[in-house]
gemmi code that builds the backbone of each chain (N, CA, C; Angstrom):
import gemmi

chains = {
    "A": [
        ("UNK", (-5.191, -0.692, 20.137), (-4.458, 0.435, 19.619), (-5.525, 1.747, 19.187)),
        ("UNK", (-6.625, 1.239, 18.693), (-7.398, 2.303, 18.045), (-7.913, 3.183, 19.328)),
        ("UNK", (-7.985, 2.726, 20.638), (-8.530, 3.578, 21.799), (-7.231, 4.502, 22.261)),
        ("UNK", (-6.027, 4.379, 21.675), (-4.946, 5.154, 22.166), (-4.804, 6.464, 21.456)),
        ("UNK", (-5.862, 7.336, 21.636), (-5.870, 8.621, 21.034), (-4.814, 9.594, 21.724)),
        ("UNK", (-3.997, 10.314, 20.871), (-3.283, 11.404, 21.376), (-3.766, 12.745, 20.795)),
        ("UNK", (-4.210, 13.568, 21.650), (-4.782, 14.886, 21.045), (-3.560, 15.766, 20.970)),
        ("UNK", (-3.779, 16.770, 19.927), (-2.738, 17.649, 19.768), (-3.204, 19.051, 19.396)),
        ("UNK", (-2.343, 20.038, 19.500), (-2.665, 21.456, 19.313), (-1.912, 21.900, 17.873)),
        ("UNK", (-1.491, 20.918, 17.127), (-0.647, 21.397, 15.986), (-1.315, 22.391, 15.091)),
        ("UNK", (-2.654, 22.192, 14.863), (-3.438, 23.107, 13.918), (-3.304, 24.550, 14.466)),
        ("UNK", (-3.628, 24.639, 15.803), (-3.648, 25.959, 16.447), (-2.325, 26.694, 16.479)),
        ("UNK", (-1.340, 25.925, 16.796), (0.152, 26.505, 16.805), (0.472, 26.850, 15.324)),
        ("UNK", (0.037, 26.121, 14.584), (0.519, 26.400, 13.117), (-0.210, 27.707, 12.689)),
        ("UNK", (-1.554, 27.660, 12.961), (-2.411, 28.834, 12.529), (-1.820, 30.208, 13.299)),
        ("UNK", (-1.520, 30.035, 14.610), (-1.071, 31.185, 15.376), (0.221, 31.682, 14.871)),
        ("UNK", (1.044, 30.799, 14.244), (2.489, 31.326, 13.711), (2.465, 31.315, 12.212)),
        ("UNK", (1.240, 31.322, 11.605), (1.263, 31.364, 10.099), (2.237, 30.268, 9.441)),
        ("UNK", (2.268, 29.265, 9.853), (3.065, 28.230, 9.187), (2.221, 27.207, 8.370)),
        ("UNK", (2.584, 26.964, 7.089), (1.817, 26.019, 6.488), (2.231, 24.512, 6.818)),
        ("UNK", (1.325, 23.641, 6.428), (1.536, 22.192, 6.563), (2.944, 21.762, 5.877)),
        ("UNK", (3.062, 22.275, 4.619), (4.243, 21.991, 3.967), (5.556, 22.400, 4.537)),
        ("UNK", (5.531, 23.556, 5.010), (6.601, 24.179, 5.750), (7.082, 23.450, 6.999)),
        ("UNK", (5.912, 23.164, 7.835), (6.379, 22.336, 8.925), (6.726, 20.972, 8.665)),
        ("UNK", (6.217, 20.367, 7.705), (6.731, 18.946, 7.319), (8.215, 19.020, 6.736)),
        ("UNK", (8.455, 20.105, 6.117), (9.851, 20.337, 5.575), (10.788, 20.434, 6.762)),
        ("UNK", (10.323, 21.181, 7.809), (11.213, 21.394, 8.892), (11.362, 20.154, 9.733)),
        ("UNK", (10.236, 19.381, 9.798), (10.374, 18.200, 10.558), (11.051, 17.028, 9.898)),
        ("UNK", (11.080, 17.089, 8.464), (11.676, 16.051, 7.652), (10.589, 14.838, 7.513)),
        ("UNK", (9.376, 15.252, 7.398), (8.380, 14.243, 7.119), (7.481, 14.637, 6.091)),
        ("UNK", (6.666, 13.756, 5.463), (5.895, 13.889, 4.382), (4.763, 14.974, 4.680)),
        ("UNK", (4.305, 15.939, 3.881), (3.297, 16.808, 4.346), (2.112, 16.267, 4.674)),
        ("UNK", (1.708, 15.192, 4.165), (0.438, 14.521, 4.579), (0.488, 13.900, 5.853)),
        ("UNK", (1.686, 13.643, 6.451), (2.019, 13.052, 7.673), (1.460, 14.178, 8.692)),
        ("UNK", (1.796, 15.439, 8.392), (1.350, 16.456, 9.372), (-0.302, 16.578, 9.376)),
        ("UNK", (-0.802, 16.417, 8.202), (-2.356, 16.405, 8.013), (-2.919, 15.206, 8.889)),
        ("UNK", (-2.425, 13.958, 8.759), (-2.821, 12.879, 9.594), (-2.481, 13.151, 11.022)),
        ("UNK", (-1.573, 13.675, 11.340), (-1.271, 14.065, 12.824), (-2.347, 15.112, 13.322)),
        ("UNK", (-2.652, 15.959, 12.457), (-3.632, 17.011, 12.846), (-5.037, 16.344, 13.194)),
        ("UNK", (-5.348, 15.386, 12.073), (-6.601, 14.912, 12.135), (-6.771, 13.766, 13.336)),
        ("UNK", (-5.631, 13.549, 14.060), (-5.470, 12.476, 15.091), (-5.597, 10.978, 14.568)),
        ("UNK", (-5.321, 10.917, 13.095), (-5.154, 9.665, 12.620), (-3.891, 9.026, 12.632)),
        ("UNK", (-2.989, 9.591, 13.219), (-1.597, 9.115, 13.336), (-1.013, 9.608, 14.582)),
        ("UNK", (-0.413, 8.784, 15.544), (0.199, 9.299, 16.749), (1.706, 9.112, 16.558)),
        ("UNK", (2.375, 10.424, 16.791), (3.815, 10.272, 16.365), (4.619, 9.539, 17.329)),
        ("UNK", (5.743, 9.249, 17.017), (6.706, 8.634, 17.921), (7.243, 9.718, 18.888)),
        ("UNK", (7.709, 9.338, 20.031), (8.198, 10.270, 20.939), (9.187, 11.202, 20.395)),
        ("UNK", (10.027, 10.703, 19.436), (11.113, 11.559, 18.783), (10.471, 12.579, 17.939)),
        ("UNK", (9.379, 12.316, 17.171), (8.730, 13.230, 16.221), (8.062, 14.160, 17.142)),
        ("UNK", (7.324, 13.655, 18.201), (6.564, 14.568, 19.262), (7.633, 15.681, 19.730)),
        ("UNK", (8.673, 15.149, 20.165), (9.707, 16.086, 20.821), (10.240, 17.225, 19.734)),
        ("UNK", (10.411, 16.709, 18.517), (10.758, 17.472, 17.454), (9.658, 18.599, 17.247)),
        ("UNK", (8.555, 18.217, 17.231), (7.457, 19.126, 16.919), (7.351, 20.207, 18.012)),
        ("UNK", (7.554, 19.818, 19.261), (7.528, 20.750, 20.483), (8.729, 21.596, 20.332)),
        ("UNK", (9.859, 21.128, 19.982), (11.027, 21.886, 19.871), (10.867, 22.985, 18.748)),
        ("UNK", (10.292, 22.589, 17.560), (10.061, 23.489, 16.584), (9.210, 24.606, 16.896)),
        ("UNK", (8.041, 24.257, 17.750), (7.264, 25.518, 18.204), (7.809, 26.126, 19.473)),
        ("UNK", (8.813, 25.593, 19.981), (9.605, 26.218, 21.185), (8.578, 26.070, 22.346)),
        ("UNK", (7.977, 25.033, 22.561), (7.117, 24.907, 23.625), (7.115, 23.620, 24.316)),
        ("UNK", (6.996, 23.248, 25.642), (6.988, 21.973, 26.254), (6.121, 21.081, 25.507)),
        ("UNK", (6.478, 19.695, 25.421), (5.792, 18.784, 24.460), (4.249, 18.613, 25.151)),
        ("UNK", (3.963, 18.769, 26.332), (2.678, 18.668, 26.879), (1.764, 19.884, 26.426)),
        ("UNK", (2.439, 20.803, 25.957), (1.687, 21.875, 25.372), (1.019, 21.647, 23.953)),
        ("UNK", (1.815, 20.752, 23.344), (1.363, 20.148, 22.011), (0.511, 19.034, 21.952)),
        ("UNK", (0.824, 18.013, 22.934), (0.198, 16.723, 22.905), (-0.466, 16.381, 24.333)),
        ("UNK", (-1.549, 15.708, 24.239), (-2.018, 15.365, 25.595), (-2.971, 14.065, 25.372)),
        ("UNK", (-3.114, 13.199, 26.401), (-3.948, 12.191, 26.347), (-5.299, 12.579, 26.504)),
        ("UNK", (-5.542, 13.847, 26.878), (-7.043, 14.133, 27.087), (-7.268, 15.448, 26.142)),
        ("UNK", (-8.591, 15.627, 25.771), (-8.894, 16.630, 24.872), (-8.561, 17.945, 25.591)),
        ("UNK", (-8.015, 18.759, 24.724), (-7.604, 20.194, 25.232), (-8.899, 20.968, 25.414)),
        ("UNK", (-8.923, 21.860, 26.630), (-9.938, 22.734, 26.787), (-9.907, 23.709, 25.654)),
        ("UNK", (-11.117, 24.050, 25.279), (-11.405, 25.064, 24.219), (-10.872, 26.509, 24.806)),
        ("UNK", (-10.532, 27.390, 24.021), (-10.151, 28.779, 24.565), (-11.200, 29.333, 24.938)),
        ("UNK", (-11.256, 29.954, 26.197), (-12.298, 30.770, 26.745), (-13.203, 29.950, 27.622)),
        ("UNK", (-12.947, 28.582, 27.524), (-13.909, 27.809, 28.519), (-13.259, 27.679, 29.870)),
    ],
    "B": [
        ("UNK", (19.317, 16.470, -8.422), (18.258, 15.491, -7.902), (18.603, 14.060, -8.246)),
        ("UNK", (18.606, 13.201, -7.362), (18.896, 11.717, -7.681), (17.740, 11.031, -8.386)),
        ("UNK", (17.975, 9.895, -8.790), (17.043, 9.017, -9.498), (15.829, 8.874, -8.711)),
        ("UNK", (15.936, 8.584, -7.377), (14.840, 8.085, -6.438), (13.964, 9.551, -6.265)),
        ("UNK", (14.721, 10.464, -6.019), (13.986, 11.782, -5.776), (13.117, 12.147, -7.086)),
        ("UNK", (13.637, 11.827, -8.267), (12.829, 12.182, -9.442), (11.520, 11.168, -9.555)),
        ("UNK", (11.881, 9.928, -8.977), (10.786, 9.027, -9.143), (9.712, 9.334, -7.977)),
        ("UNK", (10.208, 9.871, -7.021), (9.243, 10.223, -5.829), (8.369, 11.409, -6.412)),
        ("UNK", (9.063, 12.407, -6.873), (8.283, 13.529, -7.602), (7.335, 13.223, -8.672)),
        ("UNK", (7.810, 12.329, -9.416), (6.813, 11.810, -10.519), (5.698, 11.065, -10.047)),
        ("UNK", (5.764, 10.253, -8.929), (4.634, 9.604, -8.381), (3.696, 10.712, -7.640)),
        ("UNK", (4.403, 11.817, -6.932), (3.577, 12.541, -6.340), (2.631, 13.562, -7.414)),
        ("UNK", (3.228, 13.646, -8.518), (2.577, 14.544, -9.377), (1.967, 13.937, -10.649)),
        ("UNK", (1.668, 12.609, -10.419), (0.891, 11.988, -11.677), (-0.459, 12.661, -11.823)),
        ("UNK", (-0.691, 12.870, -13.168), (-2.014, 13.597, -13.274), (-3.207, 12.581, -12.747)),
        ("UNK", (-2.983, 11.238, -12.865), (-3.922, 10.304, -12.531), (-4.466, 10.329, -10.946)),
        ("UNK", (-3.530, 10.926, -10.182), (-3.589, 10.867, -8.755), (-4.933, 11.452, -8.289)),
        ("UNK", (-5.685, 12.468, -9.092), (-6.624, 13.051, -8.592), (-7.968, 12.063, -8.692)),
        ("UNK", (-7.688, 11.084, -9.609), (-8.790, 10.052, -9.848), (-8.846, 9.126, -8.634)),
        ("UNK", (-7.760, 8.922, -7.916), (-7.621, 7.984, -6.789), (-7.482, 8.619, -5.402)),
        ("UNK", (-7.997, 9.942, -5.466), (-7.962, 10.769, -4.128), (-8.820, 10.157, -3.087)),
        ("UNK", (-9.906, 9.437, -3.407), (-10.996, 9.046, -2.398), (-10.727, 7.598, -2.136)),
        ("UNK", (-11.188, 7.163, -0.957), (-10.999, 5.645, -0.685), (-11.842, 4.787, -1.612)),
        ("UNK", (-13.135, 4.960, -1.805), (-13.857, 4.124, -2.724), (-13.078, 3.930, -4.035)),
        ("UNK", (-12.665, 5.057, -4.662), (-11.949, 5.088, -6.024), (-10.483, 4.162, -5.838)),
        ("UNK", (-9.925, 4.336, -4.883), (-8.594, 3.554, -4.622), (-9.052, 2.103, -4.451)),
        ("UNK", (-10.178, 1.836, -3.660), (-10.541, 0.492, -3.504), (-10.976, -0.312, -4.812)),
        ("UNK", (-11.627, 0.617, -5.671), (-12.201, -0.053, -7.105), (-10.794, -0.370, -7.750)),
        ("UNK", (-9.727, 0.584, -7.731), (-8.578, 0.284, -8.373), (-7.932, -1.012, -7.758)),
        ("UNK", (-7.933, -1.278, -6.491), (-7.432, -2.414, -5.944), (-8.156, -3.651, -6.383)),
        ("UNK", (-9.526, -3.550, -6.511), (-10.392, -4.530, -7.145), (-9.844, -5.090, -8.594)),
        ("UNK", (-9.730, -4.108, -9.360), (-9.207, -4.301, -10.691), (-7.836, -4.984, -10.606)),
        ("UNK", (-7.025, -4.655, -9.833), (-5.577, -5.321, -9.850), (-5.889, -6.580, -9.303)),
        ("UNK", (-6.742, -6.852, -8.307), (-6.870, -8.232, -7.703), (-7.541, -9.044, -8.859)),
        ("UNK", (-8.428, -8.553, -9.685), (-8.997, -9.166, -10.857), (-7.984, -9.618, -11.839)),
        ("UNK", (-7.091, -8.776, -11.997), (-5.929, -9.145, -13.080), (-5.030, -10.320, -12.476)),
        ("UNK", (-4.891, -10.177, -11.092), (-4.157, -11.297, -10.581), (-4.944, -12.688, -10.537)),
        ("UNK", (-6.321, -12.677, -10.356), (-7.095, -13.779, -10.530), (-7.051, -14.403, -11.941)),
        ("UNK", (-6.955, -13.548, -12.887), (-6.976, -13.941, -14.285), (-5.600, -14.650, -14.528)),
        ("UNK", (-4.460, -14.186, -13.905), (-3.260, -14.911, -14.010), (-3.276, -16.204, -13.439)),
        ("UNK", (-3.923, -16.394, -12.194), (-4.074, -17.767, -11.514), (-5.053, -18.745, -12.538)),
        ("UNK", (-6.141, -17.999, -12.935), (-7.055, -18.861, -13.786), (-6.272, -19.445, -15.012)),
        ("UNK", (-5.194, -18.672, -15.514), (-4.596, -19.126, -16.636), (-3.858, -20.534, -16.188)),
        ("UNK", (-3.294, -20.581, -15.049), (-2.771, -21.654, -14.562), (-3.575, -22.842, -14.627)),
        ("UNK", (-4.807, -22.725, -14.375), (-5.923, -23.706, -14.312), (-6.013, -24.247, -15.776)),
        ("UNK", (-5.999, -23.294, -16.751), (-6.166, -23.735, -18.109), (-4.846, -24.549, -18.477)),
        ("UNK", (-3.751, -24.235, -18.107), (-2.613, -25.156, -18.495), (-2.674, -26.261, -17.719)),
        ("UNK", (-2.973, -26.550, -16.535), (-2.995, -27.704, -15.733), (-4.089, -28.699, -16.464)),
        ("UNK", (-5.159, -28.015, -16.952), (-6.298, -28.874, -17.384), (-6.045, -29.226, -18.883)),
        ("UNK", (-5.499, -28.381, -19.806), (-5.477, -28.719, -21.097), (-4.116, -28.798, -21.848)),
        ("UNK", (-2.946, -28.571, -21.177), (-1.686, -28.420, -21.628), (-1.246, -30.133, -21.644)),
        ("UNK", (-0.369, -30.450, -22.731), (0.061, -29.624, -23.812), (-0.977, -29.635, -24.846)),
        ("UNK", (-1.268, -28.422, -25.370), (-2.147, -28.273, -26.449), (-2.065, -26.733, -27.028)),
        ("UNK", (-2.421, -26.661, -28.064), (-2.411, -25.313, -28.771), (-3.629, -24.471, -28.024)),
        ("UNK", (-4.696, -25.058, -27.670), (-5.793, -24.391, -27.170), (-5.103, -23.805, -25.741)),
        ("UNK", (-4.473, -24.705, -24.937), (-4.038, -24.223, -23.637), (-2.997, -23.120, -23.730)),
        ("UNK", (-2.110, -23.213, -24.912), (-1.074, -22.095, -25.088), (-1.755, -20.853, -25.447)),
        ("UNK", (-2.718, -21.039, -26.398), (-3.384, -19.566, -26.905), (-4.285, -18.988, -25.786)),
        ("UNK", (-4.945, -19.897, -25.102), (-5.847, -19.264, -23.916), (-4.998, -18.573, -22.915)),
        ("UNK", (-3.913, -19.369, -22.566), (-3.041, -18.884, -21.511), (-2.494, -17.611, -21.903)),
        ("UNK", (-1.858, -17.450, -23.020), (-1.271, -16.283, -23.465), (-2.139, -15.143, -23.687)),
        ("UNK", (-3.338, -15.388, -24.005), (-4.334, -14.434, -23.954), (-4.643, -13.669, -22.650)),
        ("UNK", (-4.843, -14.788, -21.582), (-5.158, -14.396, -20.350), (-3.996, -13.617, -19.688)),
        ("UNK", (-2.778, -14.016, -19.972), (-1.657, -13.436, -19.498), (-1.448, -11.958, -20.140)),
        ("UNK", (-1.800, -11.927, -21.465), (-1.690, -10.622, -22.107), (-2.703, -9.568, -21.430)),
        ("UNK", (-3.931, -9.983, -21.175), (-4.992, -9.118, -20.576), (-4.595, -8.621, -19.288)),
        ("UNK", (-3.977, -9.787, -18.375), (-3.629, -9.468, -17.121), (-2.379, -8.481, -17.089)),
        ("UNK", (-1.539, -8.529, -18.001), (-0.438, -7.724, -18.028), (-0.806, -6.419, -18.436)),
        ("UNK", (-1.850, -6.185, -19.507), (-2.285, -4.835, -20.011), (-2.878, -4.131, -18.956)),
        ("UNK", (-3.676, -4.835, -18.039), (-4.454, -4.171, -17.152), (-3.703, -3.948, -15.872)),
        ("UNK", (-2.910, -4.990, -15.599), (-2.132, -4.961, -14.203), (-0.979, -3.836, -14.223)),
        ("UNK", (-0.181, -3.657, -15.362), (0.947, -2.738, -15.230), (0.509, -1.350, -15.086)),
        ("UNK", (-0.506, -0.822, -15.654), (-0.816, 0.593, -15.353), (-1.403, 0.766, -14.028)),
        ("UNK", (-2.217, -0.323, -13.657), (-3.087, -0.259, -12.461), (-2.003, -0.338, -11.211)),
        ("UNK", (-0.930, -1.038, -11.281), (0.193, -1.108, -10.217), (0.921, 0.089, -10.202)),
        ("UNK", (1.126, 0.739, -11.263), (1.741, 2.057, -11.257), (0.896, 3.177, -10.484)),
        ("UNK", (-0.493, 3.159, -10.779), (-1.425, 3.982, -10.159), (-1.571, 3.711, -8.581)),
        ("UNK", (-1.408, 2.455, -8.318), (-1.477, 2.082, -6.855), (-0.309, 2.498, -6.173)),
        ("UNK", (0.964, 2.449, -6.726), (2.127, 2.983, -6.153), (1.737, 4.583, -5.961)),
        ("UNK", (1.345, 5.267, -7.019), (1.159, 6.700, -6.804), (0.120, 7.066, -5.750)),
        ("UNK", (-0.925, 6.177, -5.706), (-1.976, 6.508, -4.698), (-1.497, 6.173, -3.206)),
        ("UNK", (-0.426, 5.291, -3.202), (0.173, 5.111, -1.766), (1.353, 5.839, -1.434)),
        ("UNK", (1.644, 6.918, -2.445), (2.803, 7.824, -2.215), (4.002, 6.986, -2.239)),
        ("UNK", (4.046, 5.825, -2.963), (5.403, 5.137, -3.102), (5.774, 4.608, -1.860)),
        ("UNK", (4.872, 4.187, -0.990), (5.187, 3.569, 0.398), (6.016, 2.167, 0.149)),
        ("UNK", (5.445, 1.496, -0.794), (6.114, 0.218, -1.070), (7.176, 0.210, -2.226)),
        ("UNK", (7.322, 1.355, -2.651), (8.040, 1.495, -3.970), (9.450, 2.151, -3.673)),
        ("UNK", (9.301, 3.238, -2.873), (10.486, 4.025, -2.591), (11.504, 3.146, -1.609)),
        ("UNK", (12.751, 3.506, -1.652), (13.563, 3.039, -0.459), (13.180, 3.630, 0.745)),
        ("UNK", (13.485, 2.852, 1.939), (13.135, 3.379, 3.189), (13.637, 4.773, 3.633)),
        ("UNK", (14.906, 5.002, 3.050), (15.251, 6.397, 3.362), (14.594, 7.695, 3.003)),
        ("UNK", (13.482, 7.338, 1.993), (12.749, 8.437, 1.437), (11.376, 8.360, 2.283)),
        ("UNK", (11.068, 7.478, 3.267), (9.907, 7.503, 3.861), (10.079, 7.978, 5.210)),
        ("UNK", (8.957, 8.664, 5.667), (8.915, 9.026, 7.133), (8.347, 8.014, 8.222)),
        ("UNK", (8.289, 8.188, 9.417), (8.036, 7.251, 10.308), (6.552, 6.693, 10.053)),
        ("UNK", (5.711, 7.515, 9.654), (4.194, 7.041, 9.396), (4.249, 6.232, 8.153)),
        ("UNK", (5.008, 6.718, 7.238), (4.959, 5.727, 5.959), (5.635, 4.448, 6.220)),
        ("UNK", (6.707, 4.462, 7.039), (7.441, 3.147, 7.292), (6.485, 2.273, 8.052)),
        ("UNK", (5.608, 2.853, 9.056), (4.694, 2.132, 9.694), (3.753, 1.475, 8.888)),
        ("UNK", (3.275, 2.255, 7.838), (2.312, 1.810, 6.871), (2.871, 0.521, 6.074)),
        ("UNK", (4.063, 0.892, 5.639), (4.873, -0.191, 5.003), (4.931, -1.518, 5.677)),
        ("UNK", (5.169, -1.378, 6.945), (5.594, -2.547, 7.691), (4.258, -3.232, 7.897)),
        ("UNK", (3.149, -2.551, 8.227), (1.845, -3.019, 8.295), (1.346, -3.748, 7.183)),
        ("UNK", (1.717, -3.249, 6.054), (1.219, -3.846, 4.719), (1.891, -5.214, 4.470)),
        ("UNK", (3.285, -5.100, 4.890), (4.135, -6.460, 4.616), (3.684, -7.435, 5.530)),
        ("UNK", (3.386, -7.096, 6.942), (2.817, -8.063, 7.835), (1.645, -8.878, 7.278)),
        ("UNK", (0.620, -7.945, 6.926), (-0.579, -8.530, 6.441), (-0.526, -9.455, 5.321)),
        ("UNK", (0.384, -8.881, 4.324), (0.725, -9.624, 3.082), (1.268, -10.762, 3.206)),
        ("UNK", (2.228, -11.001, 4.135), (2.793, -12.113, 4.615), (1.802, -13.180, 4.988)),
        ("UNK", (0.848, -12.885, 5.865), (-0.252, -13.819, 6.275), (-1.115, -14.160, 4.977)),
        ("UNK", (-1.364, -13.155, 4.092), (-2.130, -13.522, 2.997), (-1.484, -14.533, 2.069)),
        ("UNK", (-0.126, -14.145, 1.923), (0.733, -15.083, 0.948), (0.706, -16.543, 1.517)),
        ("UNK", (0.943, -16.557, 2.780), (1.050, -17.895, 3.643), (-0.373, -18.561, 3.386)),
        ("UNK", (-1.501, -17.908, 3.274), (-2.678, -18.609, 2.875), (-2.769, -19.068, 1.472)),
        ("UNK", (-2.172, -18.277, 0.622), (-2.210, -18.624, -0.816), (-1.219, -19.997, -0.927)),
        ("UNK", (-0.078, -19.778, -0.486), (0.869, -21.062, -0.532), (0.256, -22.178, 0.045)),
        ("UNK", (-0.486, -22.090, 1.234), (-1.068, -23.245, 1.929), (-2.148, -23.852, 1.136)),
        ("UNK", (-3.007, -22.914, 0.543), (-4.112, -23.365, -0.326), (-3.547, -24.145, -1.614)),
        ("UNK", (-2.389, -23.651, -2.106), (-1.789, -24.320, -3.331), (-1.343, -25.738, -2.830)),
        ("UNK", (-0.759, -25.863, -1.748), (-0.246, -27.052, -1.238), (-1.444, -28.190, -1.215)),
        ("UNK", (-2.700, -27.661, -0.501), (-3.697, -28.276, -0.413), (-4.299, -28.875, -1.775)),
        ("UNK", (-4.514, -27.938, -2.485), (-4.865, -28.299, -4.020), (-4.013, -29.257, -4.712)),
        ("UNK", (-2.633, -29.042, -4.620), (-1.846, -30.094, -5.219), (-1.906, -31.455, -4.630)),
        ("UNK", (-2.186, -31.401, -3.315), (-2.544, -32.860, -2.773), (-3.723, -33.410, -3.287)),
        ("UNK", (-4.910, -32.607, -3.367), (-6.195, -32.989, -3.875), (-5.973, -33.447, -5.215)),
        ("UNK", (-5.246, -32.812, -6.140), (-5.008, -33.212, -7.352), (-4.276, -34.457, -7.507)),
        ("UNK", (-3.299, -34.619, -6.627), (-2.599, -35.950, -6.556), (-3.317, -37.154, -6.290)),
        ("UNK", (-4.509, -36.914, -5.358), (-5.129, -38.138, -5.049), (-6.310, -38.337, -5.949)),
        ("UNK", (-6.418, -37.622, -7.006), (-7.555, -37.743, -7.918), (-7.468, -39.299, -8.524)),
        ("UNK", (-8.652, -39.883, -8.478), (-8.902, -41.375, -8.899), (-8.330, -42.168, -8.008)),
        ("UNK", (-8.003, -41.746, -6.774), (-7.402, -42.700, -5.801), (-5.963, -43.084, -6.043)),
        ("UNK", (-5.326, -42.282, -6.999), (-3.905, -42.428, -7.444), (-2.984, -41.468, -6.813)),
        ("UNK", (-1.835, -41.904, -6.232), (-0.841, -40.919, -5.881), (0.142, -40.300, -6.778)),
        ("UNK", (-0.028, -40.904, -8.051), (0.856, -40.352, -9.056), (0.299, -39.232, -9.684)),
        ("UNK", (1.046, -38.422, -10.250), (0.449, -37.027, -10.948), (1.419, -36.845, -12.078)),
        ("UNK", (0.816, -36.444, -13.249), (1.595, -35.833, -14.385), (1.331, -34.237, -14.511)),
        ("UNK", (2.487, -33.769, -14.262), (2.283, -32.124, -14.261), (2.986, -31.687, -15.492)),
        ("UNK", (2.139, -30.925, -16.311), (2.853, -30.491, -17.426), (3.884, -29.530, -17.246)),
        ("UNK", (4.828, -29.737, -17.918), (6.088, -28.851, -17.832), (5.902, -27.410, -18.049)),
        ("UNK", (4.819, -27.297, -18.909), (4.393, -25.881, -19.294), (3.909, -25.121, -18.149)),
        ("UNK", (3.544, -25.782, -17.076), (3.021, -25.172, -15.894), (3.954, -24.409, -14.975)),
        ("UNK", (5.321, -24.779, -15.158), (6.322, -24.402, -14.192), (6.635, -23.005, -14.280)),
        ("UNK", (6.966, -22.556, -15.500), (7.435, -21.023, -15.505), (6.055, -20.145, -15.261)),
        ("UNK", (4.917, -20.460, -15.808), (3.830, -19.581, -15.333), (3.508, -19.612, -13.985)),
        ("UNK", (3.785, -20.789, -13.314), (3.353, -20.910, -11.822), (4.496, -19.972, -11.182)),
        ("UNK", (5.692, -20.118, -11.535), (6.717, -19.230, -10.710), (6.446, -17.799, -11.211)),
        ("UNK", (6.055, -17.428, -12.217), (5.648, -16.014, -12.494), (4.604, -15.605, -11.700)),
        ("UNK", (3.592, -16.345, -11.711), (2.320, -16.073, -11.017), (2.545, -15.888, -9.414)),
        ("UNK", (3.403, -16.636, -8.900), (3.756, -16.445, -7.589), (4.499, -15.354, -7.251)),
        ("UNK", (5.496, -15.052, -8.247), (6.100, -13.798, -7.971), (5.387, -12.588, -8.054)),
        ("UNK", (4.396, -12.668, -9.257), (3.485, -11.453, -9.198), (2.636, -11.342, -7.880)),
        ("UNK", (2.186, -12.468, -7.485), (1.258, -12.471, -6.224), (2.174, -11.929, -5.103)),
        ("UNK", (3.337, -12.363, -4.903), (4.123, -11.933, -3.852), (4.425, -10.540, -3.841)),
        ("UNK", (4.619, -9.859, -5.169), (4.788, -8.567, -5.252), (3.700, -7.588, -5.044)),
        ("UNK", (2.467, -8.220, -5.444), (1.371, -7.339, -5.478), (0.612, -7.372, -4.211)),
        ("UNK", (0.577, -8.381, -3.475), (-0.258, -8.421, -2.376), (0.071, -7.275, -1.292)),
        ("UNK", (1.259, -7.076, -1.088), (1.518, -5.770, -0.037), (0.925, -4.523, -0.701)),
        ("UNK", (1.046, -4.250, -1.922), (0.665, -3.055, -2.581), (-0.758, -3.095, -2.340)),
        ("UNK", (-1.619, -4.072, -2.769), (-3.088, -4.075, -2.561), (-3.507, -3.842, -1.204)),
        ("UNK", (-2.742, -4.321, -0.291), (-3.077, -4.125, 1.191), (-2.916, -2.797, 1.434)),
        ("UNK", (-1.859, -2.208, 1.203), (-1.569, -0.903, 1.547), (-2.505, 0.200, 0.841)),
        ("UNK", (-2.784, -0.213, -0.350), (-3.754, 0.865, -1.218), (-5.117, 0.614, -0.547)),
        ("UNK", (-5.565, -0.526, -0.224), (-6.894, -0.734, 0.532), (-7.012, 0.055, 1.696)),
        ("UNK", (-5.834, 0.177, 2.496), (-6.070, 0.834, 3.864), (-5.806, 2.212, 3.816)),
        ("UNK", (-5.110, 2.864, 2.862), (-4.569, 4.254, 3.031), (-5.784, 5.086, 3.224)),
        ("UNK", (-5.718, 6.046, 4.174), (-6.730, 6.965, 4.369), (-6.750, 8.013, 3.432)),
        ("UNK", (-7.881, 8.533, 3.319), (-8.033, 9.954, 2.395), (-6.936, 10.973, 2.920)),
        ("UNK", (-6.234, 11.559, 1.953), (-5.227, 12.607, 2.375), (-5.772, 13.740, 2.771)),
        ("UNK", (-5.266, 14.471, 3.768), (-5.750, 15.768, 4.295), (-5.851, 16.779, 3.186)),
        ("UNK", (-6.689, 17.758, 3.191), (-6.873, 18.732, 2.170), (-5.431, 19.494, 2.096)),
        ("UNK", (-5.158, 19.878, 0.817), (-3.855, 20.638, 0.682), (-3.878, 22.075, 1.183)),
        ("UNK", (-4.981, 22.574, 1.182), (-5.347, 23.868, 1.755), (-4.436, 24.884, 2.287)),
        ("UNK", (-4.342, 25.138, 3.343), (-4.057, 25.448, 4.604), (-3.224, 26.729, 4.891)),
        ("UNK", (-2.772, 27.350, 3.838), (-1.930, 28.463, 4.054), (-2.611, 29.455, 4.963)),
    ],
}
model = gemmi.Model(1)
for chain_id, residues in chains.items():
    chain = gemmi.Chain(chain_id)
    for i, (resn, *xyz) in enumerate(residues, 1):
        res = gemmi.Residue()
        res.name, res.seqid = resn, gemmi.SeqId(i, " ")
        for name, pos in zip(("N", "CA", "C"), xyz):
            atom = gemmi.Atom()
            atom.name, atom.element = name, gemmi.Element(name[0])
            atom.pos, atom.b_iso = gemmi.Position(*pos), 0.0
            res.add_atom(atom)
        chain.add_residue(res)
    model.add_chain(chain)
structure = gemmi.Structure()
structure.add_model(model)
structure.setup_entities()
């Protein structure tokens, strides 16, 4: 299980839209620390939560989550 | 706001939470709780060895008192340190917290099985003392044994969850 890393762009999307962790957590109905653990890659969300996050940011789920590290901007 | 919401908010905002914000500090707290539990078990040995006697009663009650005085606040702090993962009803937990809760219960089930298995082995060894199968068990042992098993059953999932919980993310972030 520990090798099953899911990379995500939640911090970038949050920063881009000026949304705090607590606001995102409230919108998703999760504990605010869960958003922090997701961002740190210490928790991989269920498919349901992943889809809710993508829906919240109005982007396809693969824009937020990937099995491979995201390319850095400008690279 | 309902009773559980108030309890959740109280847990989240306990002033002592800052003291247990790091993993080493939480693990020290777990060690203190485990020590209180060991004292409770050691009290049973005193009863088994010396009851019925005033000595057994006085020593056991002293050990029980120490365990209670130390254990009660520590259990409260551990519930706060784990954000009520094992204290709050499931409807107040999100999927990560439910995952942590189930993981703690699974590990605790194994640990409790080991405790009960060890108790069974010890009881048998005690029975065979001096080559005899007969055994005189002090009646005074029954209630404390039931209490100790209950406390162990209640506490081990909490100790497991508190031992594992990762450091919380920074609050920062606006």
